[in-house]
N, C-alpha and C positions, 0 to 999 in steps of 0.2 A: 434195779432193775440188772443184777450182774447175770453175766452169761459168757460161757466158754466161746472164744472167736472159734473160726473156722481153721483148722489144721494147715490149711495153706495160706494161711498169714505168716509172714515171717516172725519168726520168735520174738524180734523187739517190738514189733506191732502189739503181738500180744501181750509183752509185758507191759507195755504203755497203756495198754487197755484196761488191764489189771489193776495198774496205779491209778488210774483215774476214776475206777470204779470204788477203790478203797476210801471213800471219804472219810471215815471213822477216824483216820490217821491225822486228820486235821481238826485243830481245835481253834475256836472261836468266840472269846468271852464277851459278855454284853455286860454292861459296857466294856470298851477295851480299855487295858493299861498302855498308857502313852509315853510315861516317863523314859527320859533318855534320848540318845541320838539315833537318827535313821538317816540312811544314805541312799542314794542311788548305786545300783551295780553294774551301771554302764553309761553310754551317753544315751540320752533320750530325745524322742523326735516328738514334737507336738505341732497341731496344726499350723500351717503357715507358708514353709515350714519353719519353727525355731528347733534347734539343737541346745539341749542344757544339762546339766547336773543338778541335784538338788541334795542339800544337808539340813535335815531339820532336828532341831533340839526342844523337847518338852520338858519344863521342869514339874516339881510337884505341886508347885502353887498355881498353877494353869497357865503362868506365863510360857511363851516360846520366844524362840529365835530362830528364825529360817535363812538359809542362804541360799540362793538361786543363781547358778553360774551359766551364762548364755555364751554361746559360740557361733563362729562364722561358717564351721564345718561340720560335717555328719558325724566326726571321728572324735569331737570334743577335744581338739589339739591346739586351737586357734582362740583363743578367750576374746570375746567382744566387750562385755560389762558384767558386773556381778551386782545383784540385789541383797540387801540384808533387810530382813524384815521383822520387826519386834510387835509383839502383840500379847493377847491374852485369849483362851480357849476355854469354853464349857461345854461338856459333853450333857445331851439332853437325852431324850428317850430313842428307843428303838425306833428305827425307821418305818413306816407305814408303807412306804413305797417300794423301797430296796430290802427284801429279806436278808437278815444276817448283818446289815449296817447300823450304825449309830448315827443319829444327827447331832448336831453341833453347832454353837453360836460362837462367833469369833469376832474381836475388837483389833483394829490394828494401832498401835501406838506411833510408829515411824517404820519407813521406808527411806532406805537410803541407796545411792547407786555409785559404783567407783566404776571408772571408763579405764579400758587396757589398752585404748590406742587413741591418736588423734583421729583418726576414720570413724571409730566407735562415739566418740564424744559429739563430732560433728553431724552424724546422722540423729542420734537420739535427740540433740538439742533442736534439730530441725523438726521431729517428728513433735516435740512437746509446742514449740512455738507456733506452730501451723494449726495445731487442732486444740491447744487446751483454750481455758477462758483466760480473761483478765489477770488472776493471780499468777498464770504460770506462763505467761507470753513473754517473759523476760527471765525465764529460767536460766538461760546461759546466755550471754550476750554473743552475737556473731562474731567469729575470729577469736573468741576466747581459747587461750592455749592449752592443751592437755597438761595436766598436774598430775603424775603418776602418784597413786596412793590417795588422793584427794576424795573425801566422802562428799556427796552433794545430797541434800535433802529432797525428797521426793514428794513424801507425806509426811504430817505432822499432826497429831490429834488435839494438841496443844494450840498450834496458831489456824487449825482448821485447813491448812494448805494440803492442796490433794494435785499433785501432778502426774500420777501413774495412769490415768485412763490412756495415754497417747500409745504406750507402750502396750496395750492390751492386758494391762496387770489387774488381777483381781486374786484374792486368795479363797475363793468359794470353793476350792478343793478341801479345804478344812471343814465345810460343812456337812460333809459325809465320810464316815471313818469305820474302817474295820482291821482289826488285827487279827491275822491268823498264824498258828505256831504248828509246826510239823517236825519231824526228825529226818535228818540226813544220814544215811548208812555212809560209816567212815570208809574212804575210797582206798586206803591200803588193804591189800589182800591178807595181810598177818595182823590186823586191827579187827576187832569185833565192836559191836556197840554202834552207837549213832550221836549224832550231834543235834542239839536243838537249832532251829532255823526259826525267826519271826520274821513276818511280812505285814507291811503297812501298806494298806490300800486306802488312797484318798480320792475324791470324787473327781471324774472325768472332766475336761476340757471341752468346751463346745467346738465343732469344726468350723463353724462360720465366725470370723474374727468380729462382726459387728454384735454376735450375741454373746459374746465370752462376757463379757461386764455383767449382767444381770441373768444369767445362766444359773439355776440350782441344778446340781449333778443328780444323777440318778444311777449312773454307772462308774466305773472306777479307772484310773490310768494305771499306767506300769506301777507295781508296787515299788516301796522302798524297802530296804531291809536293816533292821537292827545291827548297829555298829559292832554289837557284842556277839549276838546271836545271827549270824550270816552264812550263806552257802559258802564252802569252800571248793576248789580257790575262788577268790575274788579278786584280781590285781586291782581293779578301779577301788573297791570299798576303803581300803586304807589310803589312798591317797585323796579320795574326796573326804574323808574322816578329819585329814589333818588341813585341810584348805581353810582358807577363810577369804573376805572381799578384797584384800591385797595379795592374796596368794592363790588364785583359782586352779582347781585341777588340772592338770596336763595328762590324759590317758594314754596308756601306752599304744604304741603302733599295733594295728591291727591289719591283716592281709586281707585284700577285696578279693572276695570271691567270685568268680563268673556266675551269671545267672545259669543254674542247672537244675530246671524243675521236675524232670523225670524221676518218678518213683512216688513213693507212698509218705504222707507227712502226716501228722496227727497231733491233737490239742496235748500241751503239757500239764493243763489242768482246768478245772471247771471255769468257763468265761462268763464274763458278766455283760451286758449290753444294757445301753440307757433304756428305759421305759417299760418294763425291765423283764430283759429276758436272760435266761441262764443257758448255756449250751455246751457242746464238744462238736470239734470239727474233725474230720477225717477225709483227706482226698486223695487222688490218685491221677499223676499227669503223665499222660503218654506222647513222650517227645516225638516218637517217630511220625505219628499222623496228627501232631497238634490236638488230642482230644482229652477231655479233663472228665472224670466221675468226682461228684462229691455227696458227701454225708453229712448231715448235721442234725443232732439229737438234743430236742430241747426238753427242759426241765423248769420244775416249777420252785427250786430251793436252790440256795449257793452251794451244795457239796454236790449237786449233780446227782442226786439219788432219786428222785421222783419224775418220771418223766412224764412229758405231756404230748409231744408228736415228733415224729422223724420225718425229714424231708429227703429224698435220694434226686440229684439234679445231675443232668450232664450236657455235653455241648463239646464246642472246640474252642481254641484261643490263638491269637496272632502271634506272629513272631516279635520278641520285645526290643524295646528300643530304649536308650540311656535317658533317663528323666532331664530335662535342662531345668526343671521347677526344684526338685528334689535331689540333690547331689547324693550318689550313692543308691539310687533306686532305679528301677526299670519299668516303663510303661506299656501295660499289654492291654488289649482288648478283649472281652469274654463273651462269647455267644452261648445263651442258655437256650436249649431245645427243647428239652425233655425234662419232666419231673414226677416224683410218684410221691405221696403222701401215707403215713400210718398215723393215725392218730392213737394215743397211749391212754388217754384217761378219759373218764365221761364227759367232762367239762367241755373238750375237745370235739366229742363224737357230737353233742349236742349242738355245739356251736357250727359246726359241718353240715349237719343235717338240716338246719333251720337256714343254712344261706339260700341265697336266689337261686332259684331252679337253672341249672346249665352253665352256671359259673364256677362250680367246683366240683368234679366228677359226676356221678350218677346220682341225680336225685334222691334224698334221703336215704342212702344207702350205706352209709358209713357204718361202721362198728369198731370197737377196741381191738387195735393188734391186727386189723386185716388192711393191707395196704392198698391203695387204687393209683391208677396213672391218670394225673390231670392234665396230661399233653392233650387230649381231645376237646378239653373245655379251655383251650388256651391259657391254662393256669389254675389258680383258685383266688379268687375275689375276696373272701373270708381271710386269707393268710397272706393278702398283699402279693401274692406271685402273678406276674404276666409273662405268657410266653407267646412267641419267641422274644428274648429279650437280649440287649447288649450291655454289658457294663463295661468302664473305662477304669483300669485299674494301675495300682501301684505296687510294686514286688522289690524285696530285697533279701539277699541270703547273708546269712555269716555263719561262724563257727563260734560255739560257745567255748568255755575255759576246759569243758571235759572232750572238744574235739568234735563236738556233735554238730551236724549241720540242721540251722535253723533257716526256717522261712518266715518272712515277715509279708503279710499281706495288707493292704491299704485299709484306715479306719473307715468303718461305716458313718454316714453323715448321722448327727445326732437327731436331727428332726424325724428321721426314719425314713427319707427319702432316698433315692437309689442314684449313683454315679452313672445315669444313663447318657451323659452328654461328655465331651472332653472337657469342657470349664468344672466340671463336677468332679472332676479326678481327685483324689484323695491325696493330701499333702502330709498325712502322717499315717502311723501303722497300729494295726492291732497286737493282742499280744502273739508271740511267735508261735509256729507249729515245730515239731523236732521231726527231722526225716526218719522214719523206722524201716523203709525197705527202699533197695535201688529200683530202677525202672523194671516193670513187671514186662514178661515176655510178649503177653497178648492182651488184648482189651478183655477185660472179664466183664460181664454183664452187671452183676453185683452180688455182693456178699451177702449171704443169706445165714442167719442166726435163730434159732429158738428160743422165745421168750421163756425164762422162769418164773412161774406164779409167786406173787408176793403178797403175802398177808396183811392186813390194817391192823391198826389198834383192839379191834373186835375179834379179831382171828377169823375175818371173813377175806377170801380171795379178792386183792385190790383188780388183778386181772388174771384171768386162769390162763395156765399154759396153753399155748396154742397149737393146733394141728400145723398150720401155716409158718412156713418159715419167713422172716422179716428183718430188714436192716435193723443193727443194734445201733450202729457207730456211725455219727454223721459228721459233716464238716462242711465247709466252705463258707466263704465270706457273704455270700448273698443272702443278706438276712430278709430284706424286702425288696422286690423287683417291680414295684409299682411305679 
């Protein structure tokens, strides 16, 4: 559903929109080729929060060796402990649930742990001794002195010993796999051409700690990149590649950016949510009056080429305060007061027209490509949108290696619920958005775009060109507001 963005968009916003629409540049083989080493491109945050980097090596004979390096801090400079994980992986069929993914079975042979301080050893030993069964209760006797470099066995398939549960450890991320290839233009002006970039997407980690051990992923976590074919520059990639369980990566110092929300922010790629939704996000923050506008555009495919529905939302937000739970994060509260919906395919139209009268816009009045205000019906029950609504959020800003400003917004609860109370505030982040424009001078009502008709395989128009203007691009974190 490609369309030209309005001319009053900043050039960088237009450029990013075109980039996202050009899904043909991304190739994803089924089944994927995993052989080789894959590394994190920076410090990762998992629910909890947990701060870690990863380095996974897959062999041609299906065996794998994976390192997970855990840290005390969100910059991944103060190591806590490292895990070395060995096992076997067998790719199966294409996923019926998550389009574009391959399902896999894995079997763990060994998991070992190396502590990087007495404090880490004491804390982990206490977790294991308190929460594990008989076979693990004496994993490390109280008062045991930390031995630098010593490897302790947490799991062994041979002895049927498994003391990993206390750490919230599982490798279910290996049960859902996708590899994407695209080409990065060379950065130097005098150079022409591009370089290959390969990204490995593994299954998402459940946002609830107690669910992690048995959750089977339907979305992805932050991708790893090929140690050979990665984005340049990547200061962290070489450091993580050279690391092992005895020499964890210490990432370079990065400047802490103040939280400056004002301006326009847009997705960097087609995003995936558990359960399964594909979307792109675009939104604008107006710092002068603490109001926001969000656009998010849902699709049915992993390249974000087949639109299903668009949502526009707006409201206001509170002044941010530093998070006491997730270092480096900022806590905010968002009030959603208005929303509009544009169904983009016949399936969505039928669903909305069959919804309970008075629960989602005007009864039985939905048609493809025509926007409706759902504020008068207090949202849309069929889409899980409730108005007005408050969400308790976690934000952080960073600069990437190209000096672009990135905005990380709290990860959505895996169960599809909403962070509608302070105790449900996220402790990890979604994929970053990139700033594509500075603060707008005035509050714009909304960006209108004309839909360009697209023909299906039979040559019929899947959705005719519309006389009305509507939103093309959306975004914002609020996936469900129920």
